Structures are given as structure tokens and as C-alpha cells.
DRENLOLO-340668 format. One record per residue (C-alpha): residue number from 0; z, y, x. Coordinates in pm, 1 decimal, padded with zeros to 6 digits. Each point is the difference from the previous one (the first is absolute). Layout:
BEGIN
+-----+----------+----------+----------+
:   i :        Z :        Y :        X :
+-----+----------+----------+----------+
: NUM :        Z :        Y :        X :
...
+-----+----------+----------+----------+
***
This chain:
BEGIN
+-----+----------+----------+----------+
:   i :        Z :        Y :        X :
+-----+----------+----------+----------+
:   0 : -02662.6 :  15821.3 : -14668.7 :
:   1 :  00316.0 : -00121.9 : -00015.0 :
:   2 :  00217.2 : -00121.7 :  00308.7 :
:   3 :  00127.7 : -00332.6 :  00064.9 :
:   4 :  00330.2 : -00136.2 :  00151.2 :
:   5 :  00026.2 :  00017.1 :  00406.0 :
:   6 :  00133.2 : -00282.0 :  00189.5 :
:   7 :  00305.3 :  00197.1 :  00126.0 :
:   8 :  00087.2 :  00063.6 : -00410.9 :
:   9 : -00061.0 : -00334.9 : -00128.2 :
:  10 :  00248.9 : -00155.7 :  00327.6 :
:  11 :  00185.0 :  00235.7 : -00046.8 :
:  12 :  00076.2 : -00054.1 : -00392.9 :
:  13 :  00029.2 : -00379.1 :  00113.8 :
:  14 :  00272.7 :  00090.1 :  00246.7 :
:  15 :  00188.4 :  00243.6 : -00251.3 :
:  16 : -00035.0 : -00283.0 : -00307.8 :
:  17 :  00118.4 : -00272.7 :  00266.5 :
:  18 :  00318.6 :  00182.3 :  00075.1 :
:  19 :  00092.7 :  00084.5 : -00381.2 :
:  20 : -00024.9 : -00339.0 : -00085.5 :
:  21 :  00197.9 : -00139.7 :  00374.7 :
:  22 :  00292.7 :  00259.0 : -00147.0 :
:  23 : -00056.6 : -00081.1 : -00373.8 :
:  24 :  00053.1 : -00399.4 :  00107.0 :
:  25 :  00299.4 :  00084.5 :  00246.7 :
:  26 :  00156.8 :  00211.2 : -00266.9 :
:  27 : -00031.3 : -00241.7 : -00307.9 :
:  28 :  00120.2 : -00279.2 :  00270.1 :
:  29 :  00291.5 :  00128.3 :  00072.5 :
:  30 :  00073.8 :  00091.8 : -00330.4 :
:  31 : -00098.0 : -00362.0 : -00160.7 :
:  32 :  00206.7 : -00092.4 :  00291.8 :
:  33 :  00331.2 :  00237.2 : -00087.5 :
:  34 : -00027.7 : -00070.7 : -00366.4 :
:  35 :  00021.9 : -00411.3 :  00087.6 :
:  36 :  00337.4 :  00110.0 :  00245.5 :
:  37 :  00153.8 :  00174.0 : -00285.7 :
:  38 : -00055.3 : -00289.7 : -00227.1 :
:  39 :  00107.7 : -00271.4 :  00252.0 :
:  40 :  00333.3 :  00259.2 :  00026.8 :
:  41 :  00056.3 :  00016.1 : -00388.8 :
:  42 : -00018.4 : -00341.7 :  00001.9 :
:  43 :  00243.4 : -00053.3 :  00285.9 :
:  44 :  00254.6 :  00253.1 : -00170.5 :
:  45 : -00057.2 : -00154.0 : -00374.7 :
:  46 :  00083.3 : -00334.1 :  00090.0 :
:  47 :  00312.6 :  00121.7 :  00259.3 :
:  48 :  00151.0 :  00165.4 : -00316.4 :
:  49 : -00024.2 : -00325.7 : -00242.2 :
:  50 :  00115.2 : -00163.8 :  00326.8 :
:  51 :  00304.8 :  00257.5 : -00014.2 :
:  52 :  00038.3 :  00034.6 : -00363.9 :
:  53 :  00073.2 : -00383.9 : -00017.7 :
:  54 :  00246.2 :  00063.0 :  00280.9 :
:  55 :  00180.7 :  00303.1 : -00173.2 :
:  56 :  00014.4 : -00229.6 : -00304.2 :
:  57 :  00160.9 : -00276.3 :  00195.5 :
:  58 :  00259.7 :  00251.5 :  00158.1 :
:  59 :  00075.4 :  00154.6 : -00307.6 :
:  60 :  00037.4 : -00387.6 : -00128.5 :
:  61 :  00279.9 : -00100.4 :  00268.6 :
:  62 :  00218.7 : -00291.0 : -00051.4 :
:  63 :  00407.2 :  00019.8 :  00043.7 :
:  64 :  00309.2 : -00225.4 : -00118.3 :
:  65 :  00279.8 :  00201.9 : -00221.9 :
:  66 :  00218.2 : -00254.9 :  00119.2 :
:  67 :  00211.8 :  00251.4 :  00200.1 :
:  68 : -00125.0 : -00123.1 :  00374.9 :
:  69 : -00271.9 :  00133.5 :  00245.4 :
:  70 : -00171.1 : -00337.1 :  00141.5 :
:  71 : -00318.7 :  00089.6 :  00226.2 :
:  72 : -00204.2 : -00251.3 : -00225.0 :
:  73 : -00050.9 :  00275.8 : -00201.5 :
:  74 :  00001.4 :  00305.2 :  00232.9 :
:  75 : -00299.3 :  00243.8 :  00134.6 :
:  76 : -00095.1 : -00061.5 :  00338.9 :
:  77 : -00177.7 :  00184.7 :  00264.5 :
:  78 : -00218.8 : -00115.7 :  00288.3 :
:  79 : -00067.2 :  00394.2 :  00203.5 :
:  80 : -00351.6 : -00088.5 :  00156.6 :
:  81 : -00151.7 :  00324.2 :  00169.7 :
:  82 : -00029.9 :  00359.2 : -00185.7 :
:  83 : -00335.8 :  00176.9 : -00172.2 :
:  84 : -00303.9 : -00201.6 : -00007.4 :
:  85 :  00067.8 : -00295.8 :  00260.3 :
:  86 :  00316.7 : -00066.6 : -00184.0 :
:  87 :  00006.9 : -00372.5 : -00136.5 :
:  88 :  00342.1 : -00043.9 : -00167.4 :
:  89 :  00137.5 : -00271.5 : -00193.8 :
:  90 :  00229.6 :  00087.0 : -00334.3 :
:  91 :  00167.9 : -00318.8 : -00220.3 :
:  92 :  00192.9 :  00022.7 : -00345.4 :
:  93 :  00043.5 : -00193.7 : -00286.7 :
:  94 : -00190.9 :  00100.4 : -00367.9 :
:  95 : -00081.6 : -00085.0 : -00319.8 :
:  96 : -00309.7 : -00006.2 : -00170.6 :
:  97 : -00347.9 : -00009.8 :  00015.0 :
:  98 : -00078.1 :  00271.3 :  00251.6 :
:  99 : -00127.3 : -00105.3 :  00306.7 :
: 100 : -00035.5 : -00394.6 : -00059.6 :
: 101 : -00192.6 :  00013.7 : -00390.5 :
: 102 : -00011.9 : -00091.5 : -00249.2 :
: 103 : -00056.0 : -00385.7 :  00019.8 :
: 104 :  00233.1 : -00057.7 :  00254.1 :
: 105 :  00280.9 : -00180.8 : -00044.2 :
: 106 :  00279.8 :  00182.8 :  00229.2 :
: 107 : -00047.0 :  00279.0 : -00354.6 :
: 108 :  00301.2 : -00099.2 : -00178.9 :
: 109 :  00259.4 : -00060.3 :  00304.0 :
: 110 :  00162.6 :  00229.2 :  00257.8 :
: 111 : -00272.0 : -00084.8 :  00283.3 :
: 112 :  00029.0 :  00154.5 :  00415.5 :
: 113 : -00354.1 :  00216.2 :  00095.7 :
: 114 : -00094.6 :  00004.1 :  00331.9 :
: 115 : -00257.3 :  00336.6 :  00035.9 :
: 116 : -00201.2 :  00042.1 :  00381.4 :
: 117 : -00274.8 :  00089.1 :  00151.5 :
: 118 : -00218.4 : -00265.5 :  00125.1 :
: 119 : -00275.2 :  00139.1 :  00294.6 :
: 120 : -00345.9 : -00073.1 :  00001.3 :
: 121 : -00073.2 : -00290.2 :  00166.6 :
: 122 : -00295.7 : -00275.8 : -00007.4 :
: 123 :  00104.4 : -00271.3 : -00245.1 :
: 124 :  00146.3 :  00337.1 : -00226.0 :
: 125 : -00093.3 :  00344.3 : -00128.7 :
: 126 :  00358.8 :  00165.9 :  00007.7 :
: 127 :  00170.1 :  00204.8 : -00171.5 :
: 128 :  00338.9 :  00000.3 : -00251.6 :
: 129 :  00174.9 : -00336.6 : -00032.2 :
: 130 :  00195.3 : -00148.3 : -00232.6 :
: 131 :  00202.0 : -00318.1 : -00046.5 :
: 132 :  00231.9 : -00053.5 : -00262.0 :
: 133 :  00278.8 : -00366.3 : -00024.4 :
: 134 :  00278.2 : -00014.3 : -00220.2 :
: 135 :  00397.9 :  00116.9 :  00037.8 :
: 136 :  00124.5 : -00214.4 : -00184.4 :
: 137 : -00049.1 : -00328.2 :  00174.6 :
: 138 :  00219.3 : -00219.7 :  00243.7 :
: 139 : -00118.4 : -00004.9 :  00347.3 :
: 140 : -00036.4 : -00414.1 : -00124.9 :
: 141 : -00263.0 :  00148.8 : -00251.2 :
: 142 : -00184.9 :  00249.1 :  00208.2 :
: 143 : -00055.3 : -00243.0 :  00219.3 :
: 144 : -00145.9 : -00244.2 : -00195.7 :
: 145 : -00253.7 :  00293.7 : -00153.3 :
: 146 : -00086.9 :  00149.4 :  00388.4 :
: 147 : -00334.6 : -00192.5 : -00050.2 :
: 148 : -00095.1 :  00113.4 : -00335.2 :
: 149 : -00288.0 :  00254.2 :  00029.7 :
: 150 :  00151.1 :  00216.7 : -00259.2 :
: 151 :  00310.5 :  00179.7 :  00182.3 :
: 152 : -00320.2 :  00056.6 :  00335.0 :
: 153 : -00068.5 :  00330.7 :  00099.6 :
: 154 : -00301.4 :  00151.1 : -00167.4 :
: 155 : -00237.7 :  00312.5 :  00092.2 :
: 156 :  00104.0 :  00315.6 : -00321.2 :
: 157 : -00257.1 :  00225.8 :  00116.1 :
: 158 : -00264.2 : -00006.1 :  00305.0 :
: 159 :  00015.3 :  00373.7 :  00208.7 :
: 160 :  00359.5 :  00032.8 :  00043.4 :
: 161 :  00039.0 :  00033.7 :  00360.7 :
: 162 :  00348.9 :  00156.1 :  00055.7 :
: 163 :  00326.3 : -00002.3 : -00246.2 :
: 164 :  00273.8 :  00231.5 :  00060.4 :
: 165 :  00315.5 : -00054.9 : -00175.1 :
: 166 :  00328.6 :  00326.7 : -00007.9 :
: 167 :  00291.7 : -00060.6 : -00237.8 :
: 168 :  00261.0 :  00217.5 : -00126.8 :
: 169 :  00288.6 :  00101.4 :  00235.7 :
: 170 :  00298.3 : -00296.5 : -00159.5 :
: 171 :  00274.9 :  00286.0 :  00047.2 :
: 172 : -00184.8 :  00331.4 :  00010.9 :
: 173 : -00337.5 : -00067.5 : -00182.4 :
: 174 : -00090.0 :  00384.0 : -00044.0 :
: 175 :  00001.6 :  00268.0 :  00286.5 :
: 176 :  00167.1 :  00349.3 : -00056.7 :
: 177 : -00325.7 :  00120.3 : -00174.6 :
: 178 :  00019.9 : -00252.4 : -00285.6 :
: 179 : -00318.5 : -00212.8 :  00170.1 :
: 180 :  00051.3 : -00362.9 :  00062.1 :
: 181 :  00133.8 : -00082.1 :  00320.6 :
: 182 : -00228.6 : -00308.7 :  00167.6 :
: 183 :  00125.9 : -00241.7 :  00234.5 :
: 184 : -00268.2 : -00272.7 :  00177.0 :
: 185 :  00318.6 : -00209.3 : -00006.2 :
: 186 :  00201.0 : -00263.4 : -00266.2 :
: 187 :  00349.6 : -00107.9 :  00144.2 :
: 188 :  00064.7 : -00099.3 : -00326.4 :
: 189 : -00237.1 : -00273.1 : -00073.1 :
: 190 :  00324.7 : -00140.7 : -00266.7 :
: 191 : -00164.9 :  00279.3 : -00250.4 :
: 192 : -00275.4 :  00235.7 : -00150.8 :
: 193 : -00041.3 :  00333.4 :  00121.1 :
: 194 :  00016.4 :  00272.5 : -00226.2 :
: 195 : -00378.7 :  00120.3 :  00086.9 :
: 196 : -00257.0 : -00126.7 :  00195.3 :
: 197 : -00343.2 :  00141.3 :  00158.4 :
: 198 : -00321.2 : -00148.1 :  00056.6 :
: 199 : -00289.2 :  00064.9 :  00191.7 :
: 200 : -00283.4 : -00212.3 :  00052.9 :
: 201 : -00326.3 :  00121.4 :  00240.0 :
: 202 : -00336.6 : -00151.8 : -00077.7 :
: 203 : -00302.0 : -00082.8 :  00181.0 :
: 204 : -00155.7 :  00283.7 :  00156.9 :
: 205 : -00319.3 :  00077.1 : -00155.2 :
: 206 : -00161.7 :  00145.4 :  00382.9 :
: 207 :  00094.7 : -00162.9 :  00293.5 :
: 208 :  00127.2 :  00246.6 :  00131.5 :
: 209 :  00114.8 :  00222.8 : -00324.5 :
: 210 :  00438.7 : -00046.7 : -00055.9 :
: 211 :  00082.6 : -00257.1 : -00261.0 :
: 212 :  00082.0 :  00134.0 : -00369.2 :
: 213 :  00364.1 : -00066.1 : -00112.3 :
: 214 :  00134.0 : -00080.0 : -00360.6 :
: 215 :  00376.2 :  00080.2 : -00084.3 :
: 216 :  00237.6 : -00065.1 : -00236.5 :
: 217 :  00327.6 :  00085.8 : -00085.2 :
: 218 :  00237.5 : -00274.1 : -00193.2 :
: 219 :  00337.6 :  00024.0 : -00124.7 :
: 220 :  00167.2 : -00321.2 : -00056.8 :
: 221 :  00222.0 : -00027.1 : -00339.3 :
: 222 :  00223.0 : -00248.6 :  00114.2 :
: 223 :  00041.0 :  00113.2 :  00312.4 :
: 224 :  00364.1 :  00126.7 : -00111.9 :
: 225 :  00138.3 : -00316.4 : -00135.4 :
: 226 : -00089.7 : -00146.4 :  00361.5 :
: 227 :  00169.2 :  00247.9 :  00218.8 :
: 228 :  00294.8 :  00036.6 : -00233.4 :
: 229 :  00009.5 : -00393.8 : -00199.1 :
: 230 :  00212.7 : -00040.9 : -00294.3 :
: 231 : -00007.5 : -00268.2 : -00229.8 :
: 232 : -00125.0 :  00031.1 : -00339.1 :
: 233 :  00254.6 : -00218.1 : -00259.3 :
: 234 : -00027.4 : -00014.8 : -00346.0 :
: 235 :  00268.0 :  00060.9 : -00265.0 :
: 236 :  00181.3 : -00337.6 :  00041.9 :
: 237 :  00000.5 :  00060.3 :  00372.6 :
: 238 : -00300.2 : -00222.1 :  00028.1 :
: 239 : -00224.9 :  00055.6 :  00278.9 :
: 240 : -00314.2 :  00174.8 : -00220.2 :
: 241 : -00322.0 : -00090.4 :  00060.8 :
: 242 : -00249.7 :  00261.5 : -00022.9 :
: 243 : -00266.8 : -00228.2 :  00174.4 :
: 244 : -00081.9 : -00368.0 :  00009.5 :
: 245 : -00257.7 : -00189.6 :  00144.7 :
: 246 : -00156.9 : -00338.0 :  00034.8 :
: 247 :  00246.1 : -00065.3 :  00278.9 :
: 248 :  00249.6 :  00220.4 : -00137.3 :
: 249 :  00223.7 :  00276.2 :  00135.9 :
: 250 :  00174.4 :  00321.4 : -00159.8 :
: 251 : -00151.1 :  00347.0 :  00124.0 :
: 252 : -00187.6 :  00287.7 : -00087.4 :
: 253 : -00359.6 :  00056.5 :  00111.0 :
: 254 : -00290.4 :  00214.8 : -00140.8 :
: 255 : -00289.9 : -00183.7 : -00066.7 :
: 256 : -00283.1 :  00047.9 :  00042.1 :
: 257 : -00304.2 :  00010.2 : -00280.5 :
: 258 : -00057.9 : -00346.3 : -00151.2 :
+-----+----------+----------+----------+
***
């Protein structure tokens, strides 16, 4: 005679099955959530890396006149505001080419001043890395006439960047005794370009209590030497040599960005 399952055995089997299903559900849910967070982090890093690539190209495309004079109109400016993930530094410099501003910008063929800063998230704005580009070879009257044009308004380069920390190589002693860069948080020589710039972007937290991820780049600026030790470049007949011309024309050097 075959013996069936007792009620207690059936209840135990159901309980064990239920526990296994709950464990499987929470395990699967944890795996999915971690995968979503990982993908979100990867996306943010990719966007930040793209933005940094544009900024690096823009810094390498720095423009400086070769008339033998130093000018704050073409120098690098650093406004230090905080440190680490709370940093909200602002940097300003003059460049050539399409880096940062894009191929369609009317400024790409003439020297233009670029301002880079972080805007915090608000109800009206998602926040992120902001850019403002303006012509650099215009008179004050021309700039006043063009101030209402939307083309020169700040715009969002990349969302998800919550902090920007910039350090520059010391002008007089760019290297330490061990050969490493001698980084400084301030740049007082606003009429010239630093030899190198260290940029760190801090990204929005993936988890509320987690640490923000960061992306770092070190950029050497080719025209630093010309800006710090200006020498007028002349042609063989002694006249000023125009090594680069824009539509609003002034002699100068620039490492143009990609076209």
C-alpha cells in the first residue's frame, strides 16, 4: 500500500519553495539594479569623457598673438571655487577651431573666448558643464551690438557633471624635484598661458550615499612658451609675419581644433 504525503510535509515543501522563490526574486532584483546602476555610471563616464576630450582639444587649440606683447585678452584665467567634488571652478581662454563649439558655429574660423563652468541643478535647469563662447577680436561697441544674439548665450555641453576642479602648473617652477608637475590652484598671470592644466570632472552620484566618480585629464598647452616669453615674429623683410589670419584679422599662433 502506497503512503501519501502528510499535511505537515506538504506545508514544509510549500514553505521551502516560497523561501527559495523569495531569495531568487531578491537576488534577481539586486542583480538588475546593480546592472542598471553600472550602465548609468558607464553612460555618465562616457559623456564626461566626451566633454573632456572636447575641452582638451580646445585647450590645445589655444590662440595667442605673435606681436611680441602680452595681453589679458588672450591669457588664461582661473577662478578657483572649492576643492574635490565640491569644486566649481571657472576657466577662460582664447582658442581657434571647432573644438567645444562645433562645426556649425560661426566662431570656429576666428579667435574666440571660451568660458567653461559648472551650473548646479535647479528646477528650470538640469545642470552640468556649461560653455559660453564669444568673439575675441571685436571692439567693445561691436560686442555691445551683438550681446543680444543667442549664439553667444551659455549652453549645456554635457549633463551630469556636478564639479570642475582645475589646477595649473606653476609658472616659475612647473616641476617638482621628483619631476612631477607642480600643481597650483591659482593662476595669477592672466596675460599668459600655463604650461599645463589638470582638469577633474566630478559626476553626479549613482547612489544617494555613494561617492561621486571623477574623470581626470592633464593637458599641455603648446603656446605657453610664446605667451610667457612673447617675441614678435617677423618675415624676412622685417614686416610682421602673419602666421594665422581670421576674418577680423590679427596675426597670431593657434593650434586649430579638428575641422
